[in-house]
C-alpha positions as CSV (number, residue, x, y, z in Angstrom):
1,X,17.0,-50.8,-34.8
2,X,18.0,-47.4,-33.6
3,X,15.0,-45.9,-35.4
4,X,12.7,-48.3,-33.7
5,X,14.1,-47.5,-30.3
6,X,13.6,-43.8,-30.9
7,X,10.0,-44.4,-31.9
8,X,9.3,-46.4,-28.7
9,X,10.9,-43.6,-26.5
10,X,8.8,-41.0,-28.4
11,X,5.6,-43.0,-28.0
12,X,6.3,-43.4,-24.2
13,X,6.8,-39.7,-23.8
14,X,3.6,-38.9,-25.6
15,X,1.7,-41.4,-23.5
16,X,3.1,-40.0,-20.3
17,X,2.0,-36.5,-21.2
18,X,-1.5,-37.7,-22.0
19,X,-1.9,-39.4,-18.6
20,X,-1.4,-36.0,-16.8
21,X,0.4,-35.2,-13.6
22,X,-0.5,-37.4,-10.6
23,X,-0.1,-34.5,-8.2
24,X,-2.1,-32.0,-10.3
25,X,-5.3,-30.5,-8.8
26,X,-7.9,-29.4,-11.4
27,X,-8.9,-25.7,-11.3
28,X,-12.5,-26.6,-10.5
29,X,-11.2,-28.4,-7.4
30,X,-9.6,-25.3,-5.9
31,X,-10.7,-22.2,-3.9
32,X,-8.5,-19.3,-5.0
33,X,-7.8,-16.7,-2.2
34,X,-7.2,-13.2,-3.5
35,X,-7.4,-11.3,-0.2
36,X,-6.2,-12.1,3.3
37,X,-7.3,-10.1,6.4
38,X,-5.5,-10.5,9.7
39,X,-6.7,-9.2,13.1
40,X,-6.1,-9.8,16.8
41,X,-8.4,-12.6,18.1
42,X,-11.1,-12.1,20.6
43,X,-9.3,-14.5,22.9
44,X,-5.8,-13.3,24.2
45,X,-3.0,-15.0,22.3
46,X,-5.1,-15.7,19.2
47,X,-5.3,-14.3,15.7
48,X,-8.4,-13.9,13.5
49,X,-7.9,-14.7,9.8
50,X,-10.4,-13.9,7.0
51,X,-10.0,-15.0,3.4
52,X,-11.7,-13.5,0.4
53,X,-12.4,-15.7,-2.6
54,X,-14.1,-14.9,-5.9
55,X,-17.1,-17.0,-6.8
56,X,-16.8,-17.7,-10.5
57,X,-20.4,-18.9,-10.8
58,X,-21.6,-15.4,-9.7
59,X,-19.1,-13.1,-11.5
60,X,-20.9,-10.8,-13.9
61,X,-19.4,-9.5,-17.1
62,X,-21.8,-6.6,-17.7
63,X,-24.8,-8.9,-18.4
64,X,-26.7,-11.4,-16.5
65,X,-25.1,-14.9,-16.5
66,X,-26.6,-18.2,-15.7
67,X,-24.6,-18.5,-12.5
68,X,-26.7,-16.2,-10.5
69,X,-28.5,-12.8,-10.3
70,X,-26.8,-9.4,-9.9
71,X,-28.1,-9.2,-6.3
72,X,-25.8,-12.1,-5.3
73,X,-22.3,-11.1,-4.1
74,X,-19.6,-12.6,-6.4
75,X,-17.3,-13.3,-3.6
76,X,-17.1,-15.1,-0.2
77,X,-15.5,-14.1,3.1
78,X,-14.6,-16.9,5.6
79,X,-13.2,-16.2,9.0
80,X,-11.7,-18.4,11.7
81,X,-9.7,-17.7,14.9
82,X,-6.8,-19.8,16.2
83,X,-3.3,-19.6,17.8
84,X,-1.6,-18.9,14.5
85,X,-2.3,-17.9,11.0
86,X,-1.6,-21.4,9.6
87,X,-3.9,-23.0,12.2
88,X,-6.7,-20.6,11.4
89,X,-6.4,-21.3,7.7
90,X,-6.4,-25.1,8.5
91,X,-9.7,-24.6,10.3
92,X,-11.1,-22.7,7.3
93,X,-9.8,-25.4,4.9
94,X,-11.2,-28.4,6.7
95,X,-14.8,-27.1,6.1
96,X,-14.4,-26.5,2.4
97,X,-15.3,-28.8,-0.4
98,X,-12.3,-27.7,-2.4
99,X,-8.5,-27.3,-1.9
100,X,-7.4,-23.9,-0.7
101,X,-5.0,-22.1,-3.0
102,X,-3.0,-19.1,-1.6
103,X,-0.9,-18.4,-4.7
104,X,-3.4,-15.8,-6.0
105,X,-3.3,-13.5,-3.0
106,X,-3.0,-9.9,-4.1
107,X,-3.8,-8.0,-0.9
108,X,-3.0,-8.6,2.7
109,X,-4.8,-6.2,5.1
110,X,-4.2,-5.9,8.8
111,X,-6.0,-4.1,11.5
112,X,-4.4,-1.3,13.4
113,X,-4.5,-3.3,16.6
114,X,-2.7,-6.2,15.0
115,X,0.0,-3.8,13.6
116,X,0.6,-2.3,17.1
117,X,1.0,-5.8,18.5
118,X,3.6,-6.6,15.8
119,X,3.4,-8.4,12.4
120,X,6.5,-10.6,12.9
121,X,4.3,-13.8,13.0
122,X,2.7,-12.8,9.7
123,X,6.0,-12.1,8.0
124,X,7.5,-15.3,9.4
125,X,4.5,-17.4,8.2
126,X,4.9,-15.8,4.7
127,X,8.6,-16.5,4.6
128,X,7.9,-20.2,5.2
129,X,4.7,-20.7,3.2
130,X,5.9,-21.1,-0.4
131,X,2.5,-20.5,-2.0
132,X,2.0,-16.9,-0.7
133,X,3.5,-14.3,-3.1
134,X,5.8,-11.9,-1.3
135,X,4.8,-9.4,-4.0
136,X,1.4,-9.1,-2.4
137,X,0.5,-5.6,-1.3
138,X,-0.1,-4.8,2.4
139,X,-2.6,-2.3,3.7
140,X,-3.7,-1.2,7.2
141,X,-7.1,-0.1,8.3
142,X,-7.8,2.2,11.2
143,X,-11.4,1.0,11.3
144,X,-13.1,-2.3,11.9
145,X,-11.3,-4.9,9.7
146,X,-14.4,-6.9,9.0
147,X,-16.2,-3.8,7.8
148,X,-13.4,-3.0,5.4
149,X,-13.4,-6.6,4.1
150,X,-17.1,-6.1,3.4
151,X,-16.7,-2.7,1.6
152,X,-19.1,-2.0,-1.3
153,X,-17.2,-2.3,-4.6
154,X,-19.1,0.5,-6.4
155,X,-17.1,0.4,-9.7
156,X,-15.8,-3.1,-9.4
157,X,-17.1,-6.6,-8.7
158,X,-14.8,-7.5,-5.8
159,X,-13.7,-5.6,-2.7
160,X,-10.2,-6.9,-3.2
161,X,-10.1,-5.2,-6.6
162,X,-10.8,-1.9,-4.9
163,X,-8.1,-2.5,-2.3
164,X,-5.6,-3.5,-5.1
165,X,-6.3,-0.2,-6.8
166,X,-5.5,1.7,-3.6
167,X,-2.3,-0.2,-3.2
168,X,-1.0,-0.3,-6.8
169,X,-2.1,2.9,-8.6
170,X,0.1,5.4,-6.8
171,X,-2.7,7.0,-4.9
172,X,-0.4,6.7,-1.8
173,X,2.1,3.9,-1.1
174,X,2.6,0.6,-2.9
175,X,4.3,-1.3,-0.1
176,X,4.6,-5.1,-0.6
177,X,5.3,-8.0,1.8
178,X,8.8,-8.1,0.3
179,X,9.4,-4.5,1.4
180,X,8.3,-5.4,4.9
181,X,10.6,-8.4,5.1
182,X,13.6,-6.5,3.9
183,X,12.9,-3.6,6.2
184,X,12.4,-5.8,9.3
185,X,15.5,-7.8,8.6
186,X,17.6,-4.6,8.2
187,X,16.0,-3.0,11.4
188,X,14.6,-0.1,9.4
189,X,11.1,1.3,9.0
190,X,8.5,1.3,6.3
191,X,5.2,3.0,5.6
192,X,2.0,1.4,4.5
193,X,-1.2,3.0,3.1
194,X,-3.8,3.3,5.8
195,X,-7.5,3.2,5.1
196,X,-10.5,4.4,7.0
197,X,-14.1,3.2,6.9
198,X,-17.3,5.1,6.2
199,X,-20.7,4.6,4.6
200,X,-22.3,5.6,1.3
201,X,-25.9,5.7,0.2
202,X,-26.9,2.5,-1.7
203,X,-27.4,2.9,-5.4
204,X,-30.1,0.3,-5.3
205,X,-31.9,1.7,-2.2
206,X,-31.6,5.3,-1.1
207,X,-32.8,4.4,2.4
208,X,-29.9,2.0,2.8
209,X,-26.3,2.7,3.6
210,X,-23.4,0.6,2.5
211,X,-19.8,0.2,3.8
212,X,-17.2,2.3,2.1
213,X,-13.4,2.6,2.5
214,X,-11.0,5.3,1.5
215,X,-7.4,6.4,2.0
216,X,-6.7,8.1,5.4
217,X,-3.0,8.4,5.2
218,X,0.0,6.3,6.1
219,X,0.8,3.9,8.9
220,X,4.4,4.1,10.2
221,X,6.3,0.9,11.1
222,X,9.7,0.4,12.7
223,X,10.9,-3.2,12.5
224,X,7.6,-5.2,12.7
225,X,5.5,-2.8,14.9
226,X,3.1,0.0,14.0
227,X,4.5,3.1,15.7
228,X,2.4,5.9,14.4
229,X,0.4,7.4,11.6
230,X,0.4,10.4,9.2
231,X,-2.7,12.2,8.0
232,X,-3.3,12.4,4.3
233,X,-1.5,15.6,3.3
234,X,1.6,14.7,5.2
235,X,1.5,11.1,4.0
236,X,1.5,12.4,0.4
237,X,5.0,13.8,1.0
238,X,6.4,10.4,2.1
239,X,4.8,8.8,-1.0
240,X,6.3,11.6,-3.2
241,X,9.8,11.1,-1.6
242,X,9.6,7.4,-2.4
243,X,8.5,8.0,-5.9
244,X,5.0,6.7,-5.6
245,X,2.7,9.7,-5.8
246,X,0.6,10.4,-8.8
247,X,-1.2,13.7,-9.7
248,X,-1.3,15.3,-6.2
249,X,-3.2,18.6,-5.9
250,X,-2.2,21.4,-3.5
251,X,-4.1,24.5,-2.4
252,X,-2.2,27.7,-1.6
253,X,-3.3,31.1,-0.3
254,X,-2.0,34.7,-0.3
255,X,-3.1,38.1,0.9
256,X,-4.4,36.4,4.0
257,X,-7.0,34.1,2.7
258,X,-8.4,36.3,0.0
259,X,-6.2,34.9,-2.8
260,X,-6.1,31.2,-3.4
261,X,-5.2,28.7,-6.1
262,X,-5.2,25.0,-6.8
263,X,-2.2,23.4,-8.3
264,X,-2.1,19.9,-9.9
265,X,1.2,18.1,-10.4
266,X,1.3,16.2,-13.6
267,X,4.8,14.8,-12.9
268,X,6.5,14.0,-9.6
269,X,9.8,12.5,-8.7
270,X,11.6,12.0,-5.4
271,X,15.1,10.9,-4.4
272,X,17.3,11.1,-1.3
273,X,21.0,11.8,-0.8
274,X,23.4,12.0,2.1
275,X,26.6,14.0,2.8
276,X,29.0,13.7,5.7
277,X,29.6,17.1,7.4
278,X,31.4,17.7,10.6
279,X,31.5,14.0,11.2
280,X,27.7,13.6,11.0
281,X,25.5,12.8,8.1
282,X,23.1,15.4,6.6
283,X,20.3,13.8,4.6
284,X,18.5,15.7,1.8
285,X,15.2,14.7,0.2
286,X,14.9,16.1,-3.3
287,X,11.3,16.7,-4.5
288,X,10.8,17.5,-8.2
289,X,7.6,18.2,-10.1
290,X,5.8,19.8,-13.0
291,X,2.4,21.3,-12.3
292,X,-0.6,23.1,-13.8
293,X,-2.7,25.8,-12.2
294,X,-6.2,24.4,-12.3
295,X,-8.0,27.2,-10.3
296,X,-7.2,30.6,-9.0
297,X,-9.0,33.5,-7.2
298,X,-7.0,36.8,-6.9
299,X,-8.6,39.7,-5.1
300,X,-6.8,42.1,-7.5
301,X,-7.9,40.1,-10.5
302,X,-4.4,40.1,-12.0
303,X,-3.5,37.9,-14.9
304,X,-2.3,34.4,-13.9
305,X,1.2,35.0,-15.4
306,X,1.6,38.0,-13.1
307,X,0.9,36.1,-9.9
308,X,2.5,32.7,-10.9
309,X,5.6,33.7,-8.9
310,X,3.5,34.2,-5.8
311,X,1.7,30.9,-6.3
312,X,5.1,29.1,-6.8
313,X,6.5,30.7,-3.6
314,X,3.5,29.7,-1.6
315,X,3.6,26.2,-3.1
316,X,7.2,25.7,-2.0
317,X,6.3,26.9,1.5
318,X,3.3,24.6,1.7
319,X,5.1,21.5,0.6
320,X,8.2,22.2,2.7
321,X,6.0,22.7,5.8
322,X,4.2,19.4,5.1
323,X,7.6,17.6,4.6
324,X,8.9,19.0,7.9
325,X,5.8,17.9,9.8
326,X,5.9,14.4,8.3
327,X,9.6,14.0,9.2
328,X,9.0,15.2,12.7
329,X,6.2,12.6,13.0
330,X,8.4,9.8,11.7
331,X,11.2,10.8,14.1
332,X,8.8,10.9,17.0
333,X,7.7,7.4,16.1
334,X,11.3,6.3,15.6
335,X,10.4,5.0,12.2
336,X,12.9,5.5,9.4
337,X,10.2,5.0,6.7
338,X,12.4,6.6,4.0
339,X,15.0,4.0,4.8
340,X,17.8,6.5,5.1
341,X,19.8,3.8,6.9
342,X,20.3,2.0,3.6
343,X,21.6,5.2,2.1
344,X,24.0,5.7,5.0
345,X,25.3,2.2,4.9
346,X,26.0,2.4,1.2
347,X,27.8,5.7,1.3
348,X,29.4,5.8,4.7
349,X,29.7,2.2,6.0
350,X,32.1,3.0,8.8
351,X,29.8,5.5,10.3
352,X,26.8,3.1,9.8
353,X,28.6,0.4,11.7
354,X,28.8,2.8,14.7
355,X,25.1,3.6,14.8
356,X,23.3,0.6,13.2
357,X,22.6,-1.1,16.5
358,X,20.9,2.0,17.9
359,X,19.6,3.4,14.6
360,X,16.0,4.0,15.6
361,X,17.2,6.1,18.5
362,X,19.8,7.9,16.4
363,X,17.1,8.6,13.7
364,X,14.7,10.0,16.3
365,X,17.1,12.3,18.1
366,X,20.1,13.1,15.8
367,X,19.2,12.6,12.2
368,X,19.2,15.9,10.2
369,X,17.0,15.8,7.2
370,X,16.5,18.7,4.8
371,X,14.3,19.1,1.7
372,X,15.0,20.7,-1.6
373,X,12.2,21.4,-4.0
374,X,12.4,21.9,-7.8
375,X,9.0,22.8,-9.3
376,X,8.0,24.3,-12.6
377,X,4.6,25.2,-14.2
378,X,3.7,23.4,-17.4
379,X,0.7,25.7,-18.0
380,X,-1.8,28.0,-16.4
381,X,-4.9,26.1,-17.4
382,X,-7.2,27.5,-20.1
383,X,-6.3,31.2,-19.2
384,X,-3.8,32.8,-21.5
């Protein structure tokens, strides 16, 4: 009797699995969004939202497929404007033949104008929309957002793949939505990779120019608002201090401008520390790296080993100067993008309680931040 009952229960379980889930939506009934672009709307008080979706029937795998010719773009961009991000997406969704899926979003890009206005609405929507991954990367463009969305993916199939590389491969910063939410909640700053637009000559038609995008530097946020920006060289230092920078190259000079060398770092590491001195905190950013000399031009034609000390000295001066310029810019913007406030709260909570309500002002006018460098040469290139 017991065996028969078990057989019945087992049969029912098998049958229930065969019938499928009633709430399931088949893959071919979905439109997967991999990129979200947010801009200020043309009408005051509105927001313009663009989604990027791959078109599986046009994706190429190195050879022609039956889904379409190589001249067809394997992605679609759809834009709508409304009073909120959710309403704009609803407007896009109602005209689609498939169900919109936001769970595959990898990149969220905003315009500079939207960043200056404040991204609190974007962050609030993401907090409440369960399908959007908070691990999605965020980027800022100083150019036209629609142009950036339509960039030409020279080595890739999708523009979002290019943007994902900018965000995730340590070319600059790898800021995610999670980082933004944590920083905004704590009242601290954060930095985001900023892109610029340009044009390149089409590989298919030399008389035609196509949209291109590249890294310009870093956008500086305090709370939810864009407060300033750093050019590329100074933005590299912020990425280095946060442990994100990969294979940076620096150029140094001596004897006026007659002597020069290029140095490539094969390893970089950054960390921050704080020490209380005379009842005020002193922050120190430690930059460590190993480098190779990949080019040199010495007017006296000395062996590379004889001038390596000069090159190292100039390298320390160059990177320290870039660091001081970047810190001054962040303090002018009142944006604690290195999140030294967290460090202060952890190590000296009593002092933090005194300044946390006015931290942006304290960071701008009173924070003392030093840099310590520790560099070594791995090799001198092919010269012995």
